[in-house]
C-alpha positions as CSV (number, residue, x, y, z in Angstrom):
1,M,-1.6,11.8,10.9
2,Q,0.6,11.8,14.0
3,A,4.1,13.4,13.6
4,V,7.0,11.0,14.0
5,A,9.3,12.0,16.9
6,P,12.8,12.8,15.8
7,K,15.6,10.2,16.3
8,I,18.2,13.0,16.8
9,S,17.3,16.4,18.2
10,I,19.9,19.2,18.2
11,D,19.0,22.5,19.8
12,G,21.2,25.6,19.9
13,L,24.4,23.6,19.9
14,S,27.6,25.7,20.0
15,K,31.2,24.9,20.4
16,A,34.1,27.3,21.1
17,F,37.8,26.4,21.4
18,T,40.0,28.4,23.7
19,S,43.7,28.8,23.2
20,R,46.4,31.4,24.2
21,S,45.5,33.4,21.1
22,G,41.9,33.7,22.2
23,T,38.5,31.9,21.7
24,V,37.4,30.6,18.4
25,T,33.7,29.6,17.8
26,A,33.6,26.5,15.6
27,L,29.8,26.0,15.8
28,D,27.2,28.6,16.4
29,S,23.6,27.7,17.5
30,I,23.0,24.6,15.4
31,S,19.4,23.3,15.6
32,L,18.2,20.3,13.6
33,D,15.8,17.4,13.9
34,I,16.5,14.1,12.1
35,A,13.7,11.6,11.7
36,P,14.3,7.9,12.3
37,G,15.7,6.1,9.3
38,T,16.9,9.3,7.6
39,F,20.1,9.4,5.7
40,C,21.2,13.0,6.6
41,V,24.2,14.4,4.8
42,V,26.1,17.5,6.0
43,V,28.1,19.6,3.5
44,G,30.0,22.8,3.9
45,P,33.3,24.5,3.3
46,S,36.5,23.3,5.0
47,G,36.8,24.5,8.6
48,C,33.0,25.0,9.0
49,G,32.7,22.6,11.9
50,K,31.1,19.6,10.2
51,T,33.4,17.1,11.9
52,T,33.1,18.9,15.2
53,L,29.3,18.6,15.0
54,L,29.6,14.9,14.3
55,R,32.1,14.4,17.2
56,I,29.8,16.2,19.7
57,V,26.6,14.3,18.7
58,S,28.5,11.0,18.8
59,G,29.8,11.7,22.3
60,L,33.5,12.1,21.3
61,E,33.7,15.8,22.2
62,E,32.0,18.1,24.7
63,R,29.7,20.9,23.6
64,T,30.1,24.5,24.9
65,S,26.3,25.2,25.0
66,G,23.0,23.9,23.7
67,H,21.6,20.4,23.8
68,F,21.2,17.3,21.8
69,H,19.3,14.1,22.3
70,I,19.3,10.7,20.6
71,A,16.1,8.8,21.2
72,R,17.1,5.3,22.3
73,K,14.8,2.6,21.1
74,D,16.6,-0.6,22.2
75,P,18.9,-0.5,25.3
76,G,20.3,-3.8,24.2
77,K,21.9,-2.2,21.1
78,P,24.8,0.2,21.0
79,L,23.6,3.8,20.6
80,N,26.0,4.7,17.8
81,A,29.0,3.7,15.7
82,M,31.5,5.8,13.8
83,V,33.2,5.3,10.4
84,F,36.1,7.6,10.0
85,Q,37.9,9.1,7.0
86,G,41.1,7.2,7.5
87,D,41.9,3.7,8.5
88,S,40.2,2.9,11.8
89,I,40.3,-0.9,11.8
90,F,42.8,-2.8,14.0
91,P,45.9,-3.7,12.1
92,W,46.6,-6.8,14.2
93,M,43.2,-8.3,13.6
94,T,41.9,-10.2,10.6
95,V,39.0,-8.9,8.5
96,W,36.7,-11.3,10.4
97,D,37.9,-10.3,13.8
98,N,37.6,-6.6,13.0
99,A,34.0,-7.1,11.8
100,A,33.2,-9.2,14.9
101,Y,34.8,-6.8,17.4
102,G,31.7,-4.8,18.5
103,L,29.6,-7.9,18.9
104,K,32.3,-9.6,21.0
105,M,32.6,-6.5,23.2
106,R,28.9,-6.6,24.0
107,G,28.9,-10.3,24.7
108,A,27.0,-11.7,21.7
109,S,26.9,-15.4,21.4
110,N,29.3,-17.3,19.1
111,A,26.4,-18.3,17.0
112,E,25.1,-14.7,16.6
113,I,28.6,-13.5,15.8
114,K,29.2,-16.1,13.2
115,D,25.8,-15.4,11.5
116,V,26.0,-11.6,11.6
117,V,29.7,-11.3,10.6
118,A,29.3,-13.8,7.7
119,R,26.2,-11.8,6.5
120,Y,28.0,-8.4,6.5
121,L,31.2,-9.7,5.0
122,D,29.1,-11.1,2.2
123,R,27.2,-7.8,1.7
124,T,30.5,-5.9,1.5
125,G,32.2,-8.4,-0.8
126,L,34.8,-9.5,1.8
127,S,33.9,-13.1,2.4
128,R,36.9,-14.5,0.7
129,F,39.2,-12.1,2.5
130,A,38.0,-13.0,6.0
131,D,41.4,-14.3,7.1
132,Y,43.4,-11.3,5.6
133,Y,45.0,-8.6,7.7
134,P,44.5,-4.9,6.9
135,H,48.0,-4.5,5.4
136,Q,47.0,-7.1,2.8
137,L,44.0,-5.0,1.6
138,S,43.6,-1.9,-0.6
139,G,42.3,1.3,0.9
140,G,38.9,0.7,-0.5
141,M,38.7,-2.8,1.0
142,R,39.8,-1.5,4.4
143,Q,36.9,1.0,4.3
144,R,34.6,-1.9,3.5
145,V,35.8,-3.6,6.7
146,S,35.0,-0.4,8.6
147,I,31.4,-0.4,7.1
148,A,30.9,-4.1,7.8
149,R,32.1,-3.6,11.4
150,A,29.7,-0.6,12.0
151,F,26.6,-2.3,10.5
152,A,27.4,-5.7,12.1
153,N,27.4,-4.1,15.6
154,D,23.8,-2.9,14.8
155,P,23.9,0.6,16.3
156,E,20.8,2.8,16.4
157,V,22.6,5.6,14.7
158,L,25.6,5.6,12.3
159,F,28.0,8.5,12.0
160,M,30.3,8.7,8.9
161,D,33.0,11.3,8.6
162,E,34.0,11.6,4.9
163,P,34.6,7.8,4.7
164,F,35.3,7.8,1.0
165,S,37.2,11.0,0.5
166,A,40.7,9.4,0.2
167,L,39.6,6.8,-2.4
168,D,39.8,7.0,-6.2
169,E,36.7,7.7,-8.1
170,Q,36.0,4.1,-9.1
171,N,36.3,2.8,-5.6
172,K,34.2,5.7,-4.3
173,L,31.4,4.8,-6.6
174,L,31.5,1.1,-5.7
175,L,31.4,1.9,-2.0
176,Q,28.6,4.3,-2.4
177,E,26.6,1.6,-4.2
178,E,27.4,-0.9,-1.4
179,L,26.5,1.5,1.3
180,L,23.2,2.3,-0.3
181,R,22.4,-1.4,-0.8
182,I,23.2,-2.2,2.9
183,W,21.4,0.9,4.1
184,E,18.2,0.0,2.1
185,E,18.0,-3.3,4.1
186,D,18.7,-1.8,7.5
187,K,17.3,1.8,7.2
188,K,19.5,3.1,10.0
189,T,19.6,6.8,10.9
190,V,22.8,8.1,9.4
191,I,24.7,11.4,9.6
192,F,27.2,11.5,6.8
193,I,29.8,14.2,6.3
194,T,31.2,15.0,2.8
195,H,32.7,17.8,0.7
196,S,31.1,16.3,-2.4
197,V,27.8,17.7,-3.5
198,D,27.4,14.8,-6.0
199,E,27.9,12.3,-3.2
200,A,25.5,14.2,-0.9
201,V,22.7,14.0,-3.5
202,T,23.4,10.4,-4.4
203,L,23.2,9.2,-0.8
204,G,21.0,11.5,1.2
205,D,17.3,12.0,2.1
206,K,18.1,15.4,3.7
207,I,21.1,17.6,3.0
208,V,22.2,20.2,5.6
209,V,24.3,23.0,4.1
210,M,26.6,24.8,6.6
211,T,28.1,28.3,6.4
212,A,31.7,29.2,6.5
213,H,33.3,29.5,9.9
214,P,31.7,29.8,12.4
215,G,29.5,26.9,11.3
216,R,25.8,27.7,11.2
217,I,23.0,26.0,9.2
218,K,22.4,27.9,5.9
219,A,19.8,25.6,4.4
220,V,18.2,22.2,4.7
221,V,17.3,20.5,1.4
222,D,15.0,17.4,1.2
223,I,16.1,15.0,-1.6
224,D,13.0,13.5,-3.2
225,L,14.8,11.2,-5.5
226,P,13.2,7.7,-5.4
227,R,14.8,4.7,-3.7
228,P,16.3,2.3,-4.2
229,R,18.9,4.3,-6.2
230,N,21.1,3.1,-9.0
231,I,24.0,5.5,-9.1
232,L,24.6,5.4,-12.8
233,E,21.0,5.8,-13.7
234,L,20.6,8.5,-11.0
235,R,23.2,10.7,-12.8
236,R,21.1,10.6,-16.0
237,D,18.1,12.0,-14.2
238,P,17.7,15.8,-14.8
239,K,16.4,16.1,-11.3
240,F,19.7,14.9,-10.0
241,G,21.5,17.7,-11.8
242,D,19.0,20.3,-10.7
243,L,19.5,19.3,-7.0
244,V,23.3,19.4,-7.4
245,F,23.1,22.9,-8.9
246,R,20.7,24.1,-6.2
247,I,22.9,22.9,-3.3
248,W,26.0,24.2,-5.0
249,E,24.3,27.6,-5.3
250,Y,23.8,27.6,-1.5
251,L,27.4,26.5,-1.0
252,R,29.3,28.6,-3.5
253,A,29.4,31.9,-1.4
254,E,30.4,30.0,1.7
255,V,33.3,28.3,-0.1
256,D,34.5,31.7,-1.4
257,L,34.3,33.2,2.2
258,A,36.3,30.3,3.6
259,R,38.9,30.6,0.9
260,K,39.3,34.4,1.5
261,A,39.5,33.9,5.3
262,S,42.4,31.4,4.8
263,R,44.5,33.8,2.8
C-alpha cells in the first residue's frame, strides 16, 4: 500500500528570540509530519513554544532555522485559517458579515456566500443571531462565529490556538462537540493547541507532547478512539482514561520543570 504524503512537513524547525539580555531559544529542532485530514493536538507546559510553532507554520512569524512545507492541493482555496484564543472577530460587523468575510475577500459570488454562510451558521447554532453584533453575544457564541468564519472560508489547513481556554466548562464541552461535528463533515487538517489533556484526547487523532522550554517534541501519541465521538460517552470509555493518564505521565515532569524555572 502506497504511503500517503504528509499535508504538513516540519523539519528541524527552531526559533530564537534576541533581546538586550541575550538570546532565548523558544523552539529547538522540531520535526513532525502530519497526514492529510489529521486532527493534530499539541500539548505542553506554559512557555514551551506551542503558540510560536503554530505562528511559524501559519506564516505569522519567521523561523530561525529549519524548514516546513504545507502541500497545497487546491490553489483556489486559502492555504490556512487561524482561530485564536481571544476574540478575533470584527466588532463592527454582524455575525453574518464576519462569517462571510473570507469568502468576500477572495471574490466568491453572492450566491456562494449566501449558501456557505447560511450552512455554517446553521452548523454552529448561530442562524437566528445572523444580524447580531459581537457585543451582543456571549464569549462562547463569539468563538462559534470564529469557527464558522474559519470553516466557511474553506482553508486547506486550520490552526487553532487554545480557542476554548477562556470559556466555562459547559460552553467548552458544547463547542468541542460542535467542532467535532463540523470536522467530521469536512475532515480538514487541523493543528490545535491546548493545555488540557482531556481536551486533547477528546479531539485529536495525534497528540504531540512538548518539553519545557526550550520546546522540543517529547512524544507523539496516536489516539485510536473510534469516530464519530460522543463526548459524554467517550469519558465513560476506560481507554479514554488510559490515554489521558499516559499523556499526563509524559507531561508531568515537563510541567514541574517549567514551574521550577519560573520561580
